[in-house]
C-alpha positions in Angstrom: 0.1 0.1 -0.1 1.2 3.5 -0.8 1.8 5.7 2.0 0.8 9.7 2.2 4.6 10.6 1.3 4.6 9.2 -1.4 1.2 9.7 -2.9 2.0 13.5 -2.5 5.1 12.9 -4.3 3.3 11.5 -7.1 0.7 14.2 -7.0 3.6 16.8 -6.8 5.8 15.0 -9.9 2.6 15.0 -11.7 2.0 18.7 -11.4 5.5 19.2 -12.4 5.0 17.1 -15.6 2.1 19.6 -16.5 3.8 22.7 -15.8 6.4 21.5 -17.7 4.4 20.8 -21.2 2.4 23.9 -20.7 5.9 26.2 -20.6 7.7 24.2 -23.2 5.4 23.0 -25.7 5.8 25.8 -28.3 9.4 23.7 -28.4 7.6 20.8 -29.9 4.8 22.3 -32.0 6.8 24.6 -33.8 10.6 24.4 -35.2 11.5 27.4 -36.9 14.4 27.9 -39.0 15.3 31.8 -38.7 16.7 34.0 -41.6 18.3 36.8 -41.4 16.6 40.6 -42.5 19.0 40.5 -45.4 19.0 36.9 -46.2 18.1 36.6 -50.3 15.7 34.1 -51.3 16.8 32.6 -54.5 15.0 30.1 -57.1 15.0 29.8 -60.7 11.1 30.7 -61.0 9.9 34.4 -61.1 9.0 35.2 -57.6 8.9 38.7 -55.6 9.6 39.1 -51.5 6.5 40.4 -49.7 6.7 42.2 -46.6 2.9 42.3 -44.4 3.4 45.1 -41.5 0.2 43.5 -39.3 1.6 46.5 -36.5 4.3 48.0 -34.5 7.2 45.0 -33.9 4.8 42.3 -36.2 6.0 42.1 -39.7 5.3 39.1 -41.6 8.0 37.7 -44.6 6.0 36.4 -47.6 7.0 35.2 -51.2 5.1 35.3 -54.3 5.3 32.8 -57.2 4.4 33.5 -60.2 2.7 31.7 -62.7 3.1 31.9 -66.7 -0.5 32.8 -67.3 -2.2 32.8 -64.1 -5.9 32.4 -63.3 -5.7 32.9 -59.4 -4.4 32.7 -56.4 -3.2 30.5 -53.6 -2.5 31.2 -50.3 -0.1 28.7 -48.5 0.0 28.1 -44.9 2.9 25.5 -44.2 3.9 23.1 -41.9 5.3 23.7 -38.7 9.4 23.3 -39.7 12.1 25.2 -41.7 10.9 28.6 -43.3 9.5 29.7 -46.9 13.0 29.4 -47.7 12.9 25.4 -48.0 9.1 26.0 -48.6 9.3 27.6 -51.7 10.3 24.5 -53.8 6.4 23.4 -53.3 4.8 26.6 -55.0 5.3 25.1 -58.1 2.7 22.4 -57.3 0.4 25.5 -58.3 2.3 27.5 -60.8 2.2 24.9 -63.3 -1.5 24.7 -63.3 -1.9 28.6 -63.5 -1.9 29.7 -60.2 0.1 31.9 -58.5 1.3 31.0 -54.8 1.5 33.3 -51.9 3.3 31.6 -49.5 4.2 33.1 -45.7 6.4 32.4 -42.9 4.3 32.1 -39.0 5.7 34.7 -36.4 9.4 33.5 -35.6 9.9 31.4 -38.7 12.5 33.1 -41.2 12.5 36.9 -41.6 8.9 36.8 -39.7 8.7 38.9 -36.3 6.6 39.0 -33.8 5.5 36.4 -30.3 3.3 33.7 -31.0 -0.5 32.5 -30.2 -3.1 30.8 -31.4 -5.2 33.9 -31.6 -2.3 36.1 -33.4 -1.7 33.6 -35.7 -5.0 33.7 -36.8 -5.1 37.6 -36.7 -1.5 37.2 -38.7 -4.0 34.9 -41.4 -7.0 37.4 -41.6 -5.0 40.8 -41.9 -2.7 38.9 -45.1 -5.6 37.8 -46.8 -7.7 41.2 -47.0 -4.3 43.1 -47.9 -4.1 39.7 -51.3 -7.9 41.3 -52.2 -6.9 44.3 -53.4 -4.7 42.5 -56.1 -7.1 39.5 -56.2 -10.8 38.8 -56.3 -11.7 36.8 -53.7 -13.4 34.3 -56.0 -10.0 33.4 -57.6 -8.5 32.4 -54.2 -7.9 29.0 -53.0 -6.4 28.6 -49.5 -3.9 25.6 -48.8 -3.0 24.3 -45.5 0.0 21.8 -45.2 -0.2 20.0 -41.6 0.0 22.7 -39.1 -1.2 24.9 -41.1 -4.1 23.2 -42.0 -6.0 24.0 -39.1 -5.5 28.3 -39.6 -6.1 27.5 -43.2 -9.9 26.1 -42.0 -10.1 29.4 -40.3 -9.2 31.8 -42.7 -11.4 29.7 -44.9 -14.6 29.8 -42.6 -14.6 33.3 -42.1 -14.3 34.2 -45.7 -15.4 33.3 -49.4 -12.7 31.5 -50.6 -13.1 29.6 -54.0 -11.7 26.5 -52.1 -10.0 25.0 -49.8 -7.1 22.6 -49.9 -5.7 20.3 -46.6 -2.8 18.0 -47.1 -2.0 15.9 -44.2 -4.5 17.9 -41.5 -5.7 17.1 -38.0 -8.6 17.0 -36.3 -7.6 19.4 -33.3 -4.2 19.7 -32.1 -5.9 18.3 -28.6 -6.5 14.7 -30.4 -3.3 15.2 -31.5 -1.5 16.0 -28.4 -4.1 13.5 -26.2 -2.6 10.6 -28.8 0.8 11.1 -27.6 0.2 12.7 -23.9 -2.4 10.8 -23.1 -2.2 11.6 -19.2 -1.7 14.6 -19.8 -5.4 17.0 -19.5 -4.8 18.5 -22.4 -8.0 21.0 -22.1 -6.0 22.4 -19.3 -2.4 22.4 -20.3 -2.4 23.1 -24.3 -2.1 26.6 -25.7 -3.1 26.0 -29.1 -5.7 23.3 -29.1 -6.8 24.3 -33.1 -10.0 23.4 -33.7 -9.8 22.4 -37.3 -13.2 20.1 -37.4 -15.1 23.3 -35.1 -14.0 25.7 -37.7 -14.9 23.4 -40.7 -18.4 23.7 -39.9 -18.5 27.3 -41.3 -16.3 26.9 -44.7 -18.7 28.2 -47.4 -16.9 25.9 -50.3 -15.9 22.8 -51.6 -12.8 21.4 -49.6 -10.4 18.6 -50.8 -8.0 16.5 -48.4 -5.1 14.6 -49.1 -3.9 12.5 -46.6 -1.0 9.1 -46.6 -2.4 6.0 -45.4 1.1 5.3 -43.4 1.0 8.7 -41.8 2.5 8.0 -38.8 2.5 11.5 -37.0 -1.1 12.6 -37.7 -3.1 9.5 -39.0 -5.2 9.2 -41.7 -8.4 8.5 -39.4 -8.2 12.4 -38.4 -8.7 13.3 -41.9 -11.7 10.6 -42.6 -13.2 11.9 -39.1 -13.0 15.3 -40.7 -15.0 14.2 -44.0 -18.0 13.2 -41.3 -18.2 16.9 -39.9 -19.4 17.2 -43.6 -19.5 15.1 -45.7 -21.3 16.3 -48.7 -18.9 19.0 -49.1 -15.6 17.4 -48.1 -13.5 15.0 -50.8 -10.6 13.0 -49.2 -7.7 11.8 -51.8 -6.4 8.6 -49.9 -2.4 8.5 -51.3 -1.1 4.8 -51.2 1.4 4.2 -48.8 2.5 7.5 -47.9 3.6 9.0 -45.2 3.6 12.3 -43.0 6.4 14.5 -45.0 7.0 12.4 -48.1 3.7 12.6 -50.4 5.0 14.6 -53.0 7.4 11.6 -53.8 4.1 9.6 -55.1 2.5 10.3 -58.5 -1.1 9.7 -56.9 -0.3 13.0 -55.0 0.5 15.0 -57.9 -2.0 13.4 -60.2 -4.6 13.8 -57.2 -3.6 17.8 -56.8 -3.8 18.2 -60.5 -7.2 16.9 -60.4 -8.2 19.0 -57.8 -6.9 22.4 -59.2 -8.6 21.2 -62.6 -11.8 21.8 -60.6 -11.3 24.9 -59.0 -11.0 26.6 -62.8 -14.3 24.5 -63.1 -16.0 26.1 -60.5 -18.8 28.9 -60.8 -17.8 32.4 -60.5 -20.3 33.1 -57.6 -18.5 35.5 -55.1 -20.0 39.0 -54.7 -16.8 40.3 -55.9 -16.2 38.9 -59.3 -13.7 40.9 -61.5 -13.3 38.5 -64.3 -11.9 41.6 -66.7 -8.6 40.5 -64.2 -8.3 37.2 -65.6 
């Protein structure tokens, strides 16, 4: 039988573990590559560097990749690691189909500055969206979110009227992902980034397309399957056979699926209130 002293020690240890998780969780959720402000991006395809001054002390860095004949714009939210320096090569997945790409770095990633929080990241996304509406009609904007970025992409789509939302290896919520790895932690109290993708998905007004590998061990396919259940008549899932979490671009089925999705996007009716087809 455990003594009172032992029980107290166990309780104290459990509390300390929870405190540690609360304090250090950002180091596990976000793994940024920080770039000096004078860093110069170099790509073979045409691009332009962008800066979005959200508020004093917060400047979001981005890259605008240009298609030869633009039919629309993809706003790209990348995963939880590196910076747009490394993610930039994936813009070709869209530019080859006629879509410009604006890819941004979150606060603390690359050249972007500012202190992160879930509320601030959502606010940054909306600010950038509003800025881009000055260049592209909303009826021609697609929102793409990869892994960590899928939740913020869904939130942005839920508050606006984009043409299409594409989610790549998304999670049902970060709370569910965390509970999978730390089942003994009361995540509802400890997690500072619950990111409830499933909740925001209910308010998305455009078609939603999901790509997910069947062998994804970090975020299991079941999380995307559950997202489909939230809006079964609006969401379509493309299961990439044998694909993992970080290797989907290695599979032909992934590129074929993306091509199908983007061609479908071109055929969607232009029924947004701010349509200006003369720009295209």
